[in-house]
C-alpha positions as a printed Julia matrix, in Angstrom:
84×3 Matrix{Float64}:
 20.58  52.75  16.65
 20.35  55.69  14.24
 17.26  56.81  16.13
 19.37  57.39  19.24
 22.08  59.21  17.29
 19.55  61.47  15.61
 17.95  62.62  18.87
 19.75  65.93  19.19
 18.83  69.38  20.4
 18.42  72.43  18.22
 21.69  73.74  19.64
 23.51  70.53  18.76
 22.15  70.66  15.22
 23.45  74.21  14.92
 26.86  73.09  16.19
 26.98  70.24  13.67
 26.03  72.63  10.86
 28.73  75.07  11.95
 31.3   72.26  12.0
 30.25  71.32   8.48
 30.93  74.92   7.48
 34.46  74.6    8.83
 34.98  71.49   6.71
 33.62  73.29   3.65
 35.99  76.22   4.25
 38.94  73.9    4.77
 38.28  71.88   1.61
 37.75  75.0   -0.47
 40.79  76.74   1.02
 43.1   73.82   0.32
 41.84  73.5   -3.25
 42.29  77.25  -3.78
 45.83  77.07  -2.43
 45.05  79.43   0.45
 45.24  76.99   3.37
 47.98  74.52   4.35
 50.19  75.92   1.6
 53.38  74.62   3.22
 52.07  71.08   3.73
 52.93  68.13   1.53
 50.55  66.96  -1.16
 49.9   63.82   0.87
 48.87  65.78   3.96
 46.61  68.09   1.93
 44.99  65.15   0.18
 44.41  63.35   3.47
 42.83  66.46   4.97
 40.52  66.97   2.0
 39.56  63.28   1.96
 38.79  63.22   5.7
 36.69  66.36   5.51
 34.77  65.12   2.46
 34.01  61.91   4.36
 32.86  63.95   7.37
 30.47  65.94   5.19
 29.16  62.81   3.48
 28.44  61.22   6.86
 26.77  64.34   8.2
 24.46  64.56   5.18
 23.01  61.18   6.13
 21.72  62.48   9.46
 17.96  62.69   9.67
 17.73  65.7   11.97
 18.31  68.36   9.31
 15.37  70.64   8.65
 15.76  73.7    6.44
 19.56  74.04   6.5
 21.06  75.0    3.13
 23.38  72.2    2.04
 24.41  73.82  -1.27
 27.93  74.71  -0.08
 28.29  71.29   1.55
 27.38  69.46  -1.65
 29.68  71.71  -3.7
 32.6   71.08  -1.33
 32.0   67.33  -1.48
 32.05  67.4   -5.27
 35.15  69.61  -5.37
 36.9   67.51  -2.75
 36.13  64.27  -4.57
 37.76  65.72  -7.68
 40.79  67.1   -5.85
 44.19  65.62  -6.35
 47.0   67.3   -4.42
């Protein structure tokens, strides 16, 4: 089944990579106290956890080529250590 999932176009890969960037920015922004500042700790934690999970899932895709995953890996690590 993963073969079917991983059959994506170049444009779709670019869209997935862009979406990962949004998750990275969201995780980093919450941790820095710049995003969702008026939300409860529970809501912030849930958001970080969901976005970390998204990034972890996306890293398992086999269609990546030369995309730089440095920021993605850093956000995963930061998000895993985050406690609201």
